[in-house]
mmJSON file of the N, C-alpha and C atoms, coordinates in Angstrom:
{"data_MODEL":{"atom_site":{
"group_PDB":["ATOM","ATOM","ATOM","ATOM","ATOM","ATOM","ATOM","ATOM","ATOM","ATOM","ATOM","ATOM","ATOM","ATOM","ATOM","ATOM","ATOM","ATOM","ATOM","ATOM","ATOM","ATOM","ATOM","ATOM","ATOM","ATOM","ATOM","ATOM","ATOM","ATOM","ATOM","ATOM","ATOM","ATOM","ATOM","ATOM","ATOM","ATOM","ATOM","ATOM","ATOM","ATOM","ATOM","ATOM","ATOM","ATOM","ATOM","ATOM","ATOM","ATOM","ATOM","ATOM","ATOM","ATOM","ATOM","ATOM","ATOM","ATOM","ATOM","ATOM","ATOM","ATOM","ATOM","ATOM","ATOM","ATOM","ATOM","ATOM","ATOM","ATOM","ATOM","ATOM","ATOM","ATOM","ATOM","ATOM","ATOM","ATOM","ATOM","ATOM","ATOM","ATOM","ATOM","ATOM","ATOM","ATOM","ATOM","ATOM","ATOM","ATOM","ATOM","ATOM","ATOM","ATOM","ATOM","ATOM","ATOM","ATOM","ATOM","ATOM","ATOM","ATOM","ATOM","ATOM","ATOM","ATOM","ATOM","ATOM","ATOM","ATOM","ATOM","ATOM","ATOM","ATOM","ATOM","ATOM","ATOM","ATOM","ATOM","ATOM","ATOM","ATOM","ATOM","ATOM","ATOM","ATOM","ATOM","ATOM","ATOM","ATOM","ATOM","ATOM","ATOM","ATOM","ATOM","ATOM","ATOM","ATOM","ATOM","ATOM","ATOM","ATOM","ATOM","ATOM","ATOM","ATOM","ATOM","ATOM","ATOM","ATOM","ATOM","ATOM","ATOM","ATOM","ATOM","ATOM","ATOM","ATOM","ATOM","ATOM","ATOM","ATOM","ATOM","ATOM","ATOM","ATOM","ATOM","ATOM","ATOM","ATOM","ATOM","ATOM","ATOM","ATOM","ATOM","ATOM","ATOM","ATOM","ATOM","ATOM","ATOM","ATOM","ATOM","ATOM","ATOM","ATOM","ATOM","ATOM","ATOM","ATOM","ATOM","ATOM","ATOM","ATOM","ATOM","ATOM","ATOM","ATOM","ATOM","ATOM","ATOM"],
"id":[1,2,3,4,5,6,7,8,9,10,11,12,13,14,15,16,17,18,19,20,21,22,23,24,25,26,27,28,29,30,31,32,33,34,35,36,37,38,39,40,41,42,43,44,45,46,47,48,49,50,51,52,53,54,55,56,57,58,59,60,61,62,63,64,65,66,67,68,69,70,71,72,73,74,75,76,77,78,79,80,81,82,83,84,85,86,87,88,89,90,91,92,93,94,95,96,97,98,99,100,101,102,103,104,105,106,107,108,109,110,111,112,113,114,115,116,117,118,119,120,121,122,123,124,125,126,127,128,129,130,131,132,133,134,135,136,137,138,139,140,141,142,143,144,145,146,147,148,149,150,151,152,153,154,155,156,157,158,159,160,161,162,163,164,165,166,167,168,169,170,171,172,173,174,175,176,177,178,179,180,181,182,183,184,185,186,187,188,189,190,191,192,193,194,195,196,197,198,199,200,201],
"type_symbol":["N","C","C","N","C","C","N","C","C","N","C","C","N","C","C","N","C","C","N","C","C","N","C","C","N","C","C","N","C","C","N","C","C","N","C","C","N","C","C","N","C","C","N","C","C","N","C","C","N","C","C","N","C","C","N","C","C","N","C","C","N","C","C","N","C","C","N","C","C","N","C","C","N","C","C","N","C","C","N","C","C","N","C","C","N","C","C","N","C","C","N","C","C","N","C","C","N","C","C","N","C","C","N","C","C","N","C","C","N","C","C","N","C","C","N","C","C","N","C","C","N","C","C","N","C","C","N","C","C","N","C","C","N","C","C","N","C","C","N","C","C","N","C","C","N","C","C","N","C","C","N","C","C","N","C","C","N","C","C","N","C","C","N","C","C","N","C","C","N","C","C","N","C","C","N","C","C","N","C","C","N","C","C","N","C","C","N","C","C","N","C","C","N","C","C","N","C","C","N","C","C"],
"label_atom_id":["N","CA","C","N","CA","C","N","CA","C","N","CA","C","N","CA","C","N","CA","C","N","CA","C","N","CA","C","N","CA","C","N","CA","C","N","CA","C","N","CA","C","N","CA","C","N","CA","C","N","CA","C","N","CA","C","N","CA","C","N","CA","C","N","CA","C","N","CA","C","N","CA","C","N","CA","C","N","CA","C","N","CA","C","N","CA","C","N","CA","C","N","CA","C","N","CA","C","N","CA","C","N","CA","C","N","CA","C","N","CA","C","N","CA","C","N","CA","C","N","CA","C","N","CA","C","N","CA","C","N","CA","C","N","CA","C","N","CA","C","N","CA","C","N","CA","C","N","CA","C","N","CA","C","N","CA","C","N","CA","C","N","CA","C","N","CA","C","N","CA","C","N","CA","C","N","CA","C","N","CA","C","N","CA","C","N","CA","C","N","CA","C","N","CA","C","N","CA","C","N","CA","C","N","CA","C","N","CA","C","N","CA","C","N","CA","C","N","CA","C","N","CA","C","N","CA","C","N","CA","C","N","CA","C"],
"label_alt_id":[null,null,null,null,null,null,null,null,null,null,null,null,null,null,null,null,null,null,null,null,null,null,null,null,null,null,null,null,null,null,null,null,null,null,null,null,null,null,null,null,null,null,null,null,null,null,null,null,null,null,null,null,null,null,null,null,null,null,null,null,null,null,null,null,null,null,null,null,null,null,null,null,null,null,null,null,null,null,null,null,null,null,null,null,null,null,null,null,null,null,null,null,null,null,null,null,null,null,null,null,null,null,null,null,null,null,null,null,null,null,null,null,null,null,null,null,null,null,null,null,null,null,null,null,null,null,null,null,null,null,null,null,null,null,null,null,null,null,null,null,null,null,null,null,null,null,null,null,null,null,null,null,null,null,null,null,null,null,null,null,null,null,null,null,null,null,null,null,null,null,null,null,null,null,null,null,null,null,null,null,null,null,null,null,null,null,null,null,null,null,null,null,null,null,null,null,null,null,null,null,null],
"label_comp_id":["MET","MET","MET","PHE","PHE","PHE","SER","SER","SER","LYS","LYS","LYS","MET","MET","MET","GLU","GLU","GLU","LYS","LYS","LYS","LYS","LYS","LYS","ILE","ILE","ILE","LYS","LYS","LYS","ILE","ILE","ILE","PHE","PHE","PHE","LYS","LYS","LYS","SER","SER","SER","PHE","PHE","PHE","GLU","GLU","GLU","GLU","GLU","GLU","GLN","GLN","GLN","GLU","GLU","GLU","GLU","GLU","GLU","TYR","TYR","TYR","HIS","HIS","HIS","LEU","LEU","LEU","SER","SER","SER","GLU","GLU","GLU","MET","MET","MET","ARG","ARG","ARG","SER","SER","SER","THR","THR","THR","THR","THR","THR","VAL","VAL","VAL","LYS","LYS","LYS","GLU","GLU","GLU","ARG","ARG","ARG","PHE","PHE","PHE","MET","MET","MET","ASN","ASN","ASN","LEU","LEU","LEU","TYR","TYR","TYR","ARG","ARG","ARG","MET","MET","MET","GLN","GLN","GLN","MET","MET","MET","LEU","LEU","LEU","SER","SER","SER","LYS","LYS","LYS","VAL","VAL","VAL","PHE","PHE","PHE","ASN","ASN","ASN","PRO","PRO","PRO","VAL","VAL","VAL","THR","THR","THR","ASP","ASP","ASP","LYS","LYS","LYS","SER","SER","SER","ARG","ARG","ARG","LYS","LYS","LYS","ILE","ILE","ILE","ILE","ILE","ILE","ILE","ILE","ILE","GLN","GLN","GLN","HIS","HIS","HIS","GLY","GLY","GLY","HIS","HIS","HIS","SER","SER","SER","ALA","ALA","ALA","ARG","ARG","ARG"],
"label_asym_id":["A","A","A","A","A","A","A","A","A","A","A","A","A","A","A","A","A","A","A","A","A","A","A","A","A","A","A","A","A","A","A","A","A","A","A","A","A","A","A","A","A","A","A","A","A","A","A","A","A","A","A","A","A","A","A","A","A","A","A","A","A","A","A","A","A","A","A","A","A","A","A","A","A","A","A","A","A","A","A","A","A","A","A","A","A","A","A","A","A","A","A","A","A","A","A","A","A","A","A","A","A","A","A","A","A","A","A","A","A","A","A","A","A","A","A","A","A","A","A","A","A","A","A","A","A","A","A","A","A","A","A","A","A","A","A","A","A","A","A","A","A","A","A","A","A","A","A","A","A","A","A","A","A","A","A","A","A","A","A","A","A","A","A","A","A","A","A","A","A","A","A","A","A","A","A","A","A","A","A","A","A","A","A","A","A","A","A","A","A","A","A","A","A","A","A","A","A","A","A","A","A"],
"label_entity_id":["1","1","1","1","1","1","1","1","1","1","1","1","1","1","1","1","1","1","1","1","1","1","1","1","1","1","1","1","1","1","1","1","1","1","1","1","1","1","1","1","1","1","1","1","1","1","1","1","1","1","1","1","1","1","1","1","1","1","1","1","1","1","1","1","1","1","1","1","1","1","1","1","1","1","1","1","1","1","1","1","1","1","1","1","1","1","1","1","1","1","1","1","1","1","1","1","1","1","1","1","1","1","1","1","1","1","1","1","1","1","1","1","1","1","1","1","1","1","1","1","1","1","1","1","1","1","1","1","1","1","1","1","1","1","1","1","1","1","1","1","1","1","1","1","1","1","1","1","1","1","1","1","1","1","1","1","1","1","1","1","1","1","1","1","1","1","1","1","1","1","1","1","1","1","1","1","1","1","1","1","1","1","1","1","1","1","1","1","1","1","1","1","1","1","1","1","1","1","1","1","1"],
"label_seq_id":[1,1,1,2,2,2,3,3,3,4,4,4,5,5,5,6,6,6,7,7,7,8,8,8,9,9,9,10,10,10,11,11,11,12,12,12,13,13,13,14,14,14,15,15,15,16,16,16,17,17,17,18,18,18,19,19,19,20,20,20,21,21,21,22,22,22,23,23,23,24,24,24,25,25,25,26,26,26,27,27,27,28,28,28,29,29,29,30,30,30,31,31,31,32,32,32,33,33,33,34,34,34,35,35,35,36,36,36,37,37,37,38,38,38,39,39,39,40,40,40,41,41,41,42,42,42,43,43,43,44,44,44,45,45,45,46,46,46,47,47,47,48,48,48,49,49,49,50,50,50,51,51,51,52,52,52,53,53,53,54,54,54,55,55,55,56,56,56,57,57,57,58,58,58,59,59,59,60,60,60,61,61,61,62,62,62,63,63,63,64,64,64,65,65,65,66,66,66,67,67,67],
"pdbx_PDB_ins_code":[null,null,null,null,null,null,null,null,null,null,null,null,null,null,null,null,null,null,null,null,null,null,null,null,null,null,null,null,null,null,null,null,null,null,null,null,null,null,null,null,null,null,null,null,null,null,null,null,null,null,null,null,null,null,null,null,null,null,null,null,null,null,null,null,null,null,null,null,null,null,null,null,null,null,null,null,null,null,null,null,null,null,null,null,null,null,null,null,null,null,null,null,null,null,null,null,null,null,null,null,null,null,null,null,null,null,null,null,null,null,null,null,null,null,null,null,null,null,null,null,null,null,null,null,null,null,null,null,null,null,null,null,null,null,null,null,null,null,null,null,null,null,null,null,null,null,null,null,null,null,null,null,null,null,null,null,null,null,null,null,null,null,null,null,null,null,null,null,null,null,null,null,null,null,null,null,null,null,null,null,null,null,null,null,null,null,null,null,null,null,null,null,null,null,null,null,null,null,null,null,null],
"Cartn_x":[-9.145,-9.075,-8.754,-8.052,-7.692,-8.597,-9.187,-9.78,-8.988,-9.133,-8.308,-8.874,-8.001,-8.339,-8.623,-9.604,-9.883,-8.597,-8.258,-7.274,-7.818,-7.36,-7.702,-6.789,-6.809,-5.874,-6.601,-6.198,-6.994,-6.042,-6.422,-5.493,-6.048,-4.997,-5.517,-4.958,-5.616,-4.942,-4.198,-4.328,-3.481,-3.256,-2.404,-2.07,-3.127,-3.913,-5.032,-6.145,-6.325,-7.429,-7.199,-5.941,-5.486,-5.663,-5.491,-5.583,-6.89,-7.777,-9.189,-9.707,-9.542,-9.954,-9.287,-8.202,-7.82,-8.274,-8.721,-9.454,-10.819,-11.654,-12.934,-12.946,-11.992,-11.955,-11.687,-10.922,-10.736,-12.06,-12.744,-13.859,-14.914,-15.034,-15.964,-15.748,-14.588,-14.216,-14.679,-14.841,-15.466,-14.061,-14.206,-12.973,-12.508,-13.069,-12.542,-11.791,-12.459,-11.638,-10.192,-10.093,-8.815,-7.928,-8.549,-7.638,-7.077,-7.99,-7.599,-6.244,-6.498,-5.307,-4.195,-4.415,-3.387,-2.441,-3.271,-2.679,-1.935,-2.743,-2.021,-0.674,-0.592,0.831,1.607,1.284,2.283,2.712,1.829,2.282,3.156,2.973,3.797,5.287,5.192,6.447,7.158,6.569,7.453,8.105,7.287,7.82,9.209,9.089,10.256,11.417,10.973,11.718,11.75,12.103,12.052,12.657,12.251,12.996,13.935,15.22,16.27,16.639,16.616,17.031,15.768,15.165,14.104,14.26,15.373,15.537,15.684,14.769,14.827,14.56,15.212,15.394,15.16,14.444,14.304,15.163,15.978,16.915,16.531,16.304,16.09,17.068,17.598,18.906,18.509,18.518,18.644,17.002,16.114,14.682,14.271,15.023,14.586,14.84,13.77,13.859,14.692,15.592,16.36,16.219,16.649,16.657,18.073],
"Cartn_y":[-14.913,-13.681,-12.837,-13.268,-12.546,-13.226,-12.439,-12.939,-12.862,-13.836,-13.78,-12.966,-12.342,-11.269,-12.065,-11.672,-12.24,-11.993,-13.207,-12.773,-12.589,-11.77,-11.402,-10.594,-10.587,-9.863,-8.872,-7.568,-6.694,-5.909,-5.624,-4.779,-3.558,-2.658,-1.147,-0.608,0.245,1.043,2.312,2.664,3.723,3.892,4.805,4.743,5.445,6.478,7.126,6.147,5.331,4.228,3.254,2.97,2.124,2.866,4.204,5.174,5.06,5.398,5.502,4.132,3.035,1.846,1.746,1.937,1.8,2.707,3.862,4.812,4.483,3.835,3.245,2.19,1.302,0.122,0.608,1.633,2.134,2.638,3.38,4.044,3.075,2.028,0.95,0.125,0.341,-0.329,0.657,-0.273,0.712,1.039,1.985,2.432,1.329,0.229,-0.596,-1.75,-1.916,-2.647,-2.032,-0.641,0.062,-0.069,0.148,0.029,-1.49,-2.449,-3.955,-4.164,-3.671,-3.627,-2.998,-1.891,-1.235,-2.149,-2.553,-3.61,-4.641,-5.205,-6.577,-6.034,-4.826,-4.574,-4.309,-3.617,-3.418,-4.743,-5.744,-7.159,-7.606,-7.53,-8.28,-7.641,-6.189,-5.485,-5.923,-6.16,-6.763,-8.022,-8.9,-10.245,-10.23,-9.226,-9.072,-8.217,-7.155,-6.171,-6.102,-7.374,-7.083,-6.256,-5.494,-4.437,-5.049,-4.622,-5.372,-4.596,-3.166,-2.327,-2.064,-2.513,-2.228,-1.082,-0.639,0.758,1.768,2.365,3.475,4.808,5.914,6.96,8.342,9.123,10.207,11.368,11.986,12.902,14.459,15.572,16.721,17.562,18.023,18.84,20.114,21.24,22.537,22.825,22.291,22.388,21.574,20.549,19.438,18.145,17.319,15.819,15.014,14.083,13.046,11.799,10.652,9.362,9.13],
"Cartn_z":[7.052,7.32,5.995,5.315,4.109,2.732,1.969,1.013,-0.358,-1.125,-2.223,-3.345,-4.017,-4.963,-6.381,-7.165,-8.337,-9.249,-10.042,-11.159,-12.557,-13.078,-14.558,-15.32,-16.511,-17.402,-18.174,-18.297,-18.821,-19.699,-20.8,-21.832,-22.144,-21.999,-22.051,-23.412,-24.084,-25.231,-24.978,-23.755,-23.428,-21.829,-21.312,-20.012,-19.276,-20.01,-19.466,-19.302,-20.017,-20.107,-18.808,-18.596,-17.292,-15.944,-16.142,-14.911,-14.483,-15.505,-15.139,-14.695,-15.323,-14.708,-13.335,-12.973,-11.631,-10.706,-11.13,-10.286,-9.938,-11.046,-10.815,-10.153,-10.126,-9.27,-7.922,-7.504,-6.148,-5.595,-6.477,-6.044,-5.704,-6.172,-5.988,-4.672,-3.979,-2.738,-1.486,-0.36,0.831,1.397,2.48,3.316,3.928,4.639,5.244,4.221,3.094,2.075,1.955,1.638,1.428,2.603,4.002,4.944,5.03,4.871,4.598,3.749,2.65,1.64,2.066,2.754,3.306,4.266,5.188,6.258,5.582,4.706,3.923,3.317,2.682,2.045,3.27,4.293,5.577,6.003,6.278,6.726,5.46,4.194,3.183,3.099,3.493,3.555,4.614,5.951,6.925,6.964,6.102,5.765,4.902,3.985,2.948,3.428,4.342,4.971,6.505,7.258,8.657,9.279,10.425,11.074,12.011,11.804,12.614,13.595,13.611,14.714,15.533,16.624,17.258,18.111,18.374,19.188,18.218,17.805,16.929,17.875,17.442,18.049,17.224,17.634,16.702,17.44,16.64,17.244,16.539,17.239,16.68,16.703,15.74,15.56,14.763,15.306,14.541,13.999,14.931,14.407,13.434,12.966,12.115,12.651,12.419,12.852,11.959,12.619,11.878,12.597,11.88,12.398,12.544],
"occupancy":[1.0,1.0,1.0,1.0,1.0,1.0,1.0,1.0,1.0,1.0,1.0,1.0,1.0,1.0,1.0,1.0,1.0,1.0,1.0,1.0,1.0,1.0,1.0,1.0,1.0,1.0,1.0,1.0,1.0,1.0,1.0,1.0,1.0,1.0,1.0,1.0,1.0,1.0,1.0,1.0,1.0,1.0,1.0,1.0,1.0,1.0,1.0,1.0,1.0,1.0,1.0,1.0,1.0,1.0,1.0,1.0,1.0,1.0,1.0,1.0,1.0,1.0,1.0,1.0,1.0,1.0,1.0,1.0,1.0,1.0,1.0,1.0,1.0,1.0,1.0,1.0,1.0,1.0,1.0,1.0,1.0,1.0,1.0,1.0,1.0,1.0,1.0,1.0,1.0,1.0,1.0,1.0,1.0,1.0,1.0,1.0,1.0,1.0,1.0,1.0,1.0,1.0,1.0,1.0,1.0,1.0,1.0,1.0,1.0,1.0,1.0,1.0,1.0,1.0,1.0,1.0,1.0,1.0,1.0,1.0,1.0,1.0,1.0,1.0,1.0,1.0,1.0,1.0,1.0,1.0,1.0,1.0,1.0,1.0,1.0,1.0,1.0,1.0,1.0,1.0,1.0,1.0,1.0,1.0,1.0,1.0,1.0,1.0,1.0,1.0,1.0,1.0,1.0,1.0,1.0,1.0,1.0,1.0,1.0,1.0,1.0,1.0,1.0,1.0,1.0,1.0,1.0,1.0,1.0,1.0,1.0,1.0,1.0,1.0,1.0,1.0,1.0,1.0,1.0,1.0,1.0,1.0,1.0,1.0,1.0,1.0,1.0,1.0,1.0,1.0,1.0,1.0,1.0,1.0,1.0,1.0,1.0,1.0,1.0,1.0,1.0],
"B_iso_or_equiv":[0.0,0.0,0.0,0.0,0.0,0.0,0.0,0.0,0.0,0.0,0.0,0.0,0.0,0.0,0.0,0.0,0.0,0.0,0.0,0.0,0.0,0.0,0.0,0.0,0.0,0.0,0.0,0.0,0.0,0.0,0.0,0.0,0.0,0.0,0.0,0.0,0.0,0.0,0.0,0.0,0.0,0.0,0.0,0.0,0.0,0.0,0.0,0.0,0.0,0.0,0.0,0.0,0.0,0.0,0.0,0.0,0.0,0.0,0.0,0.0,0.0,0.0,0.0,0.0,0.0,0.0,0.0,0.0,0.0,0.0,0.0,0.0,0.0,0.0,0.0,0.0,0.0,0.0,0.0,0.0,0.0,0.0,0.0,0.0,0.0,0.0,0.0,0.0,0.0,0.0,0.0,0.0,0.0,0.0,0.0,0.0,0.0,0.0,0.0,0.0,0.0,0.0,0.0,0.0,0.0,0.0,0.0,0.0,0.0,0.0,0.0,0.0,0.0,0.0,0.0,0.0,0.0,0.0,0.0,0.0,0.0,0.0,0.0,0.0,0.0,0.0,0.0,0.0,0.0,0.0,0.0,0.0,0.0,0.0,0.0,0.0,0.0,0.0,0.0,0.0,0.0,0.0,0.0,0.0,0.0,0.0,0.0,0.0,0.0,0.0,0.0,0.0,0.0,0.0,0.0,0.0,0.0,0.0,0.0,0.0,0.0,0.0,0.0,0.0,0.0,0.0,0.0,0.0,0.0,0.0,0.0,0.0,0.0,0.0,0.0,0.0,0.0,0.0,0.0,0.0,0.0,0.0,0.0,0.0,0.0,0.0,0.0,0.0,0.0,0.0,0.0,0.0,0.0,0.0,0.0,0.0,0.0,0.0,0.0,0.0,0.0],
"pdbx_formal_charge":[null,null,null,null,null,null,null,null,null,null,null,null,null,null,null,null,null,null,null,null,null,null,null,null,null,null,null,null,null,null,null,null,null,null,null,null,null,null,null,null,null,null,null,null,null,null,null,null,null,null,null,null,null,null,null,null,null,null,null,null,null,null,null,null,null,null,null,null,null,null,null,null,null,null,null,null,null,null,null,null,null,null,null,null,null,null,null,null,null,null,null,null,null,null,null,null,null,null,null,null,null,null,null,null,null,null,null,null,null,null,null,null,null,null,null,null,null,null,null,null,null,null,null,null,null,null,null,null,null,null,null,null,null,null,null,null,null,null,null,null,null,null,null,null,null,null,null,null,null,null,null,null,null,null,null,null,null,null,null,null,null,null,null,null,null,null,null,null,null,null,null,null,null,null,null,null,null,null,null,null,null,null,null,null,null,null,null,null,null,null,null,null,null,null,null,null,null,null,null,null,null],
"auth_seq_id":[1,1,1,2,2,2,3,3,3,4,4,4,5,5,5,6,6,6,7,7,7,8,8,8,9,9,9,10,10,10,11,11,11,12,12,12,13,13,13,14,14,14,15,15,15,16,16,16,17,17,17,18,18,18,19,19,19,20,20,20,21,21,21,22,22,22,23,23,23,24,24,24,25,25,25,26,26,26,27,27,27,28,28,28,29,29,29,30,30,30,31,31,31,32,32,32,33,33,33,34,34,34,35,35,35,36,36,36,37,37,37,38,38,38,39,39,39,40,40,40,41,41,41,42,42,42,43,43,43,44,44,44,45,45,45,46,46,46,47,47,47,48,48,48,49,49,49,50,50,50,51,51,51,52,52,52,53,53,53,54,54,54,55,55,55,56,56,56,57,57,57,58,58,58,59,59,59,60,60,60,61,61,61,62,62,62,63,63,63,64,64,64,65,65,65,66,66,66,67,67,67],
"auth_comp_id":["MET","MET","MET","PHE","PHE","PHE","SER","SER","SER","LYS","LYS","LYS","MET","MET","MET","GLU","GLU","GLU","LYS","LYS","LYS","LYS","LYS","LYS","ILE","ILE","ILE","LYS","LYS","LYS","ILE","ILE","ILE","PHE","PHE","PHE","LYS","LYS","LYS","SER","SER","SER","PHE","PHE","PHE","GLU","GLU","GLU","GLU","GLU","GLU","GLN","GLN","GLN","GLU","GLU","GLU","GLU","GLU","GLU","TYR","TYR","TYR","HIS","HIS","HIS","LEU","LEU","LEU","SER","SER","SER","GLU","GLU","GLU","MET","MET","MET","ARG","ARG","ARG","SER","SER","SER","THR","THR","THR","THR","THR","THR","VAL","VAL","VAL","LYS","LYS","LYS","GLU","GLU","GLU","ARG","ARG","ARG","PHE","PHE","PHE","MET","MET","MET","ASN","ASN","ASN","LEU","LEU","LEU","TYR","TYR","TYR","ARG","ARG","ARG","MET","MET","MET","GLN","GLN","GLN","MET","MET","MET","LEU","LEU","LEU","SER","SER","SER","LYS","LYS","LYS","VAL","VAL","VAL","PHE","PHE","PHE","ASN","ASN","ASN","PRO","PRO","PRO","VAL","VAL","VAL","THR","THR","THR","ASP","ASP","ASP","LYS","LYS","LYS","SER","SER","SER","ARG","ARG","ARG","LYS","LYS","LYS","ILE","ILE","ILE","ILE","ILE","ILE","ILE","ILE","ILE","GLN","GLN","GLN","HIS","HIS","HIS","GLY","GLY","GLY","HIS","HIS","HIS","SER","SER","SER","ALA","ALA","ALA","ARG","ARG","ARG"],
"auth_asym_id":["A","A","A","A","A","A","A","A","A","A","A","A","A","A","A","A","A","A","A","A","A","A","A","A","A","A","A","A","A","A","A","A","A","A","A","A","A","A","A","A","A","A","A","A","A","A","A","A","A","A","A","A","A","A","A","A","A","A","A","A","A","A","A","A","A","A","A","A","A","A","A","A","A","A","A","A","A","A","A","A","A","A","A","A","A","A","A","A","A","A","A","A","A","A","A","A","A","A","A","A","A","A","A","A","A","A","A","A","A","A","A","A","A","A","A","A","A","A","A","A","A","A","A","A","A","A","A","A","A","A","A","A","A","A","A","A","A","A","A","A","A","A","A","A","A","A","A","A","A","A","A","A","A","A","A","A","A","A","A","A","A","A","A","A","A","A","A","A","A","A","A","A","A","A","A","A","A","A","A","A","A","A","A","A","A","A","A","A","A","A","A","A","A","A","A","A","A","A","A","A","A"],
"auth_atom_id":["N","CA","C","N","CA","C","N","CA","C","N","CA","C","N","CA","C","N","CA","C","N","CA","C","N","CA","C","N","CA","C","N","CA","C","N","CA","C","N","CA","C","N","CA","C","N","CA","C","N","CA","C","N","CA","C","N","CA","C","N","CA","C","N","CA","C","N","CA","C","N","CA","C","N","CA","C","N","CA","C","N","CA","C","N","CA","C","N","CA","C","N","CA","C","N","CA","C","N","CA","C","N","CA","C","N","CA","C","N","CA","C","N","CA","C","N","CA","C","N","CA","C","N","CA","C","N","CA","C","N","CA","C","N","CA","C","N","CA","C","N","CA","C","N","CA","C","N","CA","C","N","CA","C","N","CA","C","N","CA","C","N","CA","C","N","CA","C","N","CA","C","N","CA","C","N","CA","C","N","CA","C","N","CA","C","N","CA","C","N","CA","C","N","CA","C","N","CA","C","N","CA","C","N","CA","C","N","CA","C","N","CA","C","N","CA","C","N","CA","C","N","CA","C","N","CA","C","N","CA","C","N","CA","C"],
"pdbx_PDB_model_num":[1,1,1,1,1,1,1,1,1,1,1,1,1,1,1,1,1,1,1,1,1,1,1,1,1,1,1,1,1,1,1,1,1,1,1,1,1,1,1,1,1,1,1,1,1,1,1,1,1,1,1,1,1,1,1,1,1,1,1,1,1,1,1,1,1,1,1,1,1,1,1,1,1,1,1,1,1,1,1,1,1,1,1,1,1,1,1,1,1,1,1,1,1,1,1,1,1,1,1,1,1,1,1,1,1,1,1,1,1,1,1,1,1,1,1,1,1,1,1,1,1,1,1,1,1,1,1,1,1,1,1,1,1,1,1,1,1,1,1,1,1,1,1,1,1,1,1,1,1,1,1,1,1,1,1,1,1,1,1,1,1,1,1,1,1,1,1,1,1,1,1,1,1,1,1,1,1,1,1,1,1,1,1,1,1,1,1,1,1,1,1,1,1,1,1,1,1,1,1,1,1]
}}}
């Protein structure tokens, strides 16, 4: 189900160069790949930070929402 990402080391001369590289890498992916990456991050987050309180409630007080 999950494809392995290619491992590589890239050295940048500036933060701007690094940012441009990451933006161009993101532009080269499809929407489906981006959603799959988001899904993988959510699943990994659940592994490291499991939900302990399964009965969450939303309480609205004075026109604002709070947990």
